[in-house]
C-alpha positions in Angstrom: -63.6 49.9 -42.2 -60.9 52.6 -41.9 -61.0 52.1 -38.1 -60.3 48.4 -38.4 -57.6 49.0 -41.0 -56.0 51.4 -38.8 -56.2 49.1 -35.8 -54.6 46.4 -37.9 -52.0 48.6 -39.1 -51.4 49.7 -35.5 -51.0 46.1 -34.4 -48.6 45.1 -37.1 -46.5 48.2 -36.4 -46.5 47.4 -32.9 -45.2 43.7 -33.6 -42.6 45.2 -36.1 -41.3 47.6 -33.7 -41.2 45.0 -31.0 -39.4 42.5 -33.3 -37.0 45.4 -34.4 -36.3 46.6 -30.7 -35.7 43.1 -29.5 -34.2 41.5 -32.4 -30.8 41.2 -30.8 -32.2 39.5 -27.7 -34.3 37.2 -29.9 -31.3 36.3 -31.8 -29.4 35.5 -28.9 -32.3 33.4 -27.5 -32.4 31.6 -30.4 -28.5 31.0 -30.6 -28.6 29.6 -27.0 -31.2 27.2 -28.1 -29.4 26.0 -31.0 -26.1 25.9 -29.1 -28.1 23.7 -26.2 -29.4 21.5 -28.9 -26.1 21.1 -30.5 -24.4 20.4 -27.2 -26.4 17.4 -26.1 -24.6 15.0 -28.1 -21.3 16.5 -26.6 -22.7 16.4 -23.2 -23.7 12.8 -23.6 -20.3 12.0 -25.1 -18.7 13.7 -22.0 -20.7 11.7 -19.7 -19.7 8.4 -21.6 -15.9 9.3 -21.3 -16.2 10.0 -17.6 -18.0 6.9 -17.3 -15.2 5.0 -19.2 -12.4 6.8 -16.9 -14.2 5.5 -14.2 -14.6 2.2 -15.2 -10.7 2.1 -16.3 -9.8 3.7 -12.9 -11.7 0.9 -11.1 -10.3 -1.7 -12.9 -6.8 -0.5 -12.2 -7.7 -0.3 -8.6 -8.9 -3.9 -8.5 -5.7 -5.1 -10.1 -3.5 -3.4 -7.3 -5.8 -4.8 -4.7 -5.4 -8.4 -6.1 -1.7 -7.9 -6.3 -1.4 -6.4 -2.9 -3.4 -9.3 -1.3 -1.4 -12.0 -3.1 1.8 -10.3 -2.0 0.8 -9.8 1.7 -0.3 -13.6 1.7 3.0 -14.8 0.4 5.0 -12.4 2.9 2.7 -13.9 5.9 3.4 -17.6 4.7 7.1 -16.9 4.3 7.6 -15.5 7.8 5.0 -17.4 9.7 7.0 -20.7 10.7 10.5 -19.0 11.0 9.0 -16.5 13.5 7.0 -18.9 15.3 10.2 -21.0 15.8 12.0 -17.9 17.1 9.4 -17.2 19.8 9.4 -20.7 20.9 13.3 -20.7 21.0 13.6 -17.8 23.0 10.5 -17.5 25.4 8.8 -20.1 27.3 5.0 -20.8 26.9 4.3 -18.0 29.6 6.2 -15.5 27.5 9.4 -15.5 30.0 12.8 -15.1 28.0 14.8 -18.1 27.5 18.5 -18.4 26.6 18.8 -19.5 23.1 20.4 -22.6 22.7 23.4 -23.6 20.2 21.3 -25.8 17.9 18.3 -23.2 18.1 20.9 -20.6 17.5 22.1 -22.3 14.3 18.8 -23.1 13.0 17.2 -19.4 13.6 20.1 -18.0 11.7 19.6 -20.1 8.6 15.7 -19.7 8.8 15.8 -16.1 8.9 18.7 -15.1 6.9 17.1 -13.9 3.6 13.6 -15.0 4.5 12.0 -11.9 3.0 14.5 -10.7 0.7 12.2 -11.0 -2.4 9.8 -8.6 -0.5 12.2 -6.4 1.3 14.9 -6.0 -1.1 13.7 -7.0 -4.7 10.6 -5.3 -4.2 12.0 -2.2 -2.2 10.3 1.3 -3.2 7.5 -0.4 -5.0 4.7 0.5 -2.3 3.1 3.2 -0.6 5.6 5.3 1.3 4.3 4.1 5.0 4.5 0.4 4.0 8.1 1.0 2.8 9.0 2.7 5.9 7.8 -0.6 7.8 9.5 -2.6 5.4 12.8 -1.0 6.2 12.2 -1.3 9.8 11.4 -5.0 9.5 14.7 -5.6 7.3 16.7 -3.8 10.0 15.2 -6.0 12.6 15.5 -9.4 10.9 19.3 -8.3 10.2 19.9 -7.7 13.8 18.5 -11.1 14.7 20.2 -13.2 12.2 23.7 -11.5 13.1 22.8 -12.2 17.1 21.7 -15.8 16.2 25.1 -16.2 14.5 27.0 -14.8 17.5 25.0 -17.1 19.7 26.4 -20.2 18.2 29.6 -19.3 16.8 32.1 -19.9 19.8 30.2 -23.4 20.4 30.9 -24.7 16.9 34.3 -23.3 16.3 37.6 -23.8 18.2 40.1 -21.2 19.4 43.1 -22.7 17.3 42.3 -24.8 14.2 42.9 -24.5 10.5 41.0 -21.6 10.1 41.3 -19.7 13.5 44.1 -18.9 15.8 42.8 -16.5 18.4 44.8 -15.1 21.4 43.3 -16.0 24.9 41.9 -12.4 25.2 40.4 -12.5 21.8 38.9 -15.7 22.4 37.4 -14.9 25.6 35.8 -11.7 24.2 34.2 -14.0 21.4 32.8 -16.4 24.2 31.4 -13.4 26.2 29.8 -12.2 23.0 28.2 -15.6 22.3 27.0 -15.7 26.0 25.5 -12.3 25.6 23.9 -13.1 22.1 22.0 -16.0 23.6 20.4 -13.6 26.1 19.9 -10.7 23.6 18.2 -13.0 21.0 14.8 -12.7 22.9 14.8 -9.1 22.4 15.8 -9.4 18.8 12.9 -11.8 18.2 10.5 -9.4 20.1 11.6 -6.5 17.7 11.1 -8.3 14.7 7.4 -9.3 15.8 6.8 -5.7 16.5 8.3 -4.6 13.2 6.1 -7.3 11.4 2.8 -6.3 13.3 3.6 -2.6 12.3 4.2 -3.7 8.6 0.8 -5.7 8.6 -1.1 -2.7 9.8 0.3 -0.5 7.1 -0.5 -3.2 4.6 -4.0 -3.5 6.0 -4.5 0.2 5.7 -3.6 0.3 2.2 -5.8 -2.6 1.4 -8.7 -0.8 3.0 -8.0 2.4 1.2 -8.1 0.5 -2.2 -11.5 -1.1 -1.2 -13.0 2.3 -0.1 -11.8 4.0 -3.6 -13.4 0.9 -5.3 -16.6 1.1 -3.4 -16.8 4.8 -4.1 -16.4 4.1 -8.0 -18.9 1.6 -7.9 -21.4 4.1 -6.6 -20.5 6.6 -9.5 -20.7 4.2 -12.1 -24.2 2.7 -11.0 -25.7 6.1 -10.4 -28.6 6.9 -12.8 -27.6 8.8 -15.8 
């Protein structure tokens, strides 16, 4: 009886000593457990918040994509016919240069003058830097083409001496020489506009692809199991 009592006493004493010796550790473990349990709602809330942030970001990107596609489609429709006419007026079907005629020069000047001002001027500095750089190049190329087309027909539709003009023979000879040169230069000006527009289209397409890639990545994150 005494032996059993002593044994029980030793066991209880050992448990007490263990609890006493490791009470700090046990307290810490309990505290961690409580913190984990308490943190579960916060963790869920953070996950929900991150999900909503991704959804909101996706909606923003989708809006940017829709706006960009509409804008680029309008640019294409605005310049397609004038540029096609310019190409026909300055190159034959085989792509060989043609001298720009007087009537074509007058029509080309009117068709290209301000054709993309709504995009190149009014919407300047509203897009990606690479697109803006290409827009600037196209704007300059269009300005040179309009000026050259104007020079190409000016001497043909104006007189050396009239109510508005009174040029000396030397001045008029220089104007006629410029008119003749402009009719030849127009082919290169049209080519420069075409090149500048192709570069702009490439930059626009890269931006569209970038938006689509970002949207696809967010779609995967949003759809991932939680």
